[in-house]
Phi, psi and omega in degrees: 000128184282148178284147178295138181259127180252137174238163178298321180295321177299332181278356175107003181245120183251097182299321181297321178297320177296319178295321179294323177296315179302316179298321185289335184260357187303315182292321179297316181291319183299332179295342179271352186281153176229189186296343181278344181279123184265319188258151171269165181299140176116349180281172179289326180226146178273134186247133182220127181290125178273076182265092185245032183300331182279356181256138178283315181217078186292137175240128176278135180237130183226161177206148177229141182202178176227186180258345179070207186278008168301334178300327180295325175294319178300319178299315181295325182274347186056041183234118189234002186269001181245339184294330175294322176296317178307313186292314180298311183296321177301311182294319178301314180300321184296330178261336179296325180293345175271358183094003187277148171265120181291140183250303182214161186228143176234137183241157174229120182237114182237141185210167177284308176227125184288119174253120189305313185294324179292311179301318180297315181297318180299311183289328174299323176294318174305310185296319180301310181292324177299316178297317182296329181263001181070033184250141177271128173271100192252355181185166179183180180220132174244123184234134172259123181224082188297336181270358180261315186250147173284164179304131178086356181261154173204170176225156182229147169215155180212152178233132178245144175230133178222183184219147175213145174290142185306320182282356177252002180295133181256111185245345185093356183294341180272357181295136182232161174302134181096350176298151185260142177261115177253121183262146178241137190295149172263171175267359183148223183286345187059249178229027183228148177086012186288333177296318177289313182300318181293315181301321181284303189291321182280358171283345183234326187241158165265161181300336184265003179279147169275148179228159184308122174085352181271144179288325180237205178280168177301316180298316179299321179295316182288338182266004178303137188288135174304125186284141172270128178258009180304315181301313183287324176297319179298326179286327189264335193294339180270356179285128179295125182108352171275104193260350180182158175230145177231124175270119187273103181237217179300129184111346175075191186296310182289313183302323181275320185288328180291345178295335182257002181276139167304153190301332185270007184243159178218183186247144171239107185256132172264097186290352178260005187279351176220160180268121180290139173303147187301330182302325180286321177297322180296314179300314183294319182291310184293319184268000184049046185281129178300146181302324179300319179290322178300314183291329182275339187260331190234162175279344176059024177104356179243110185262343180214141174234132171256128177263115194231138175293153184306319184292341184260356186301313183297317180294319179296316179298317181296313180297318180295317180298319178294338179267004178091009178252153178236088181293147181240130176285111187247358179163192182218169173264135182231000000 
């Protein structure tokens, strides 16, 4: 009696499928490259020229993140071309608030069984956002792990690296008592609070249902792309009196903004100063969610905060308006 023969493919990992995916995305990825990118896709390590001649004292700034359980909404919607954009924009924002210019991005895509069309759409989303932010997508990893993920599931992670001159680094150390908090609108939940949002909304709705006050379906609302604030930060960061930026992610407005405050200062937020997008009102109403939980879990419609000295408020507002943004005065530093 012959012994059973085991192959890697029989175990659920298709090396050929992975190679075919890499081949299919080469042109999409290459479109994000610039003169600083040395290596083409497929090498062991991604190579990027550290050309910092224009910087006096360059500091590298990096961040790593994921999309969280927003992916479960993507699975339900069978929509995979935007979650890559979410991840890139989230990572870009995290270093842009430090004053950094993003340089390159690396992705990690892991799944139970590699489906070519899904992998292609996800990576196409990475590339789209990278192009929009002027970032090179220089490397990544695609992994098949059939015993980790259920059929149709995957997870994403990404790493961004940028650079800023030491004297242009924005740390919040210049923030003073009396500084004004100017908020910039979000596109919705961005990539945070989805565990709570899903538990509430999917107790009543399907992703394809329309809900009170929403322009589209519940799924369409939840899949709105995380906004990149790099353009407006780039316009504002050189203005004298712009003392700090806060990217509003997990932890909400207070949880994130207090991270950049000097120890002896705190925040005074006027929670009635802006109109919350309907999706947040819907979540709170259906789930009877306490206000404390809403503030700690969601951005509530404010995705970026600029902490600005009183004397600079008018200039910041004027510059922002000319750039297509409408900042809202939402509080002060006390």
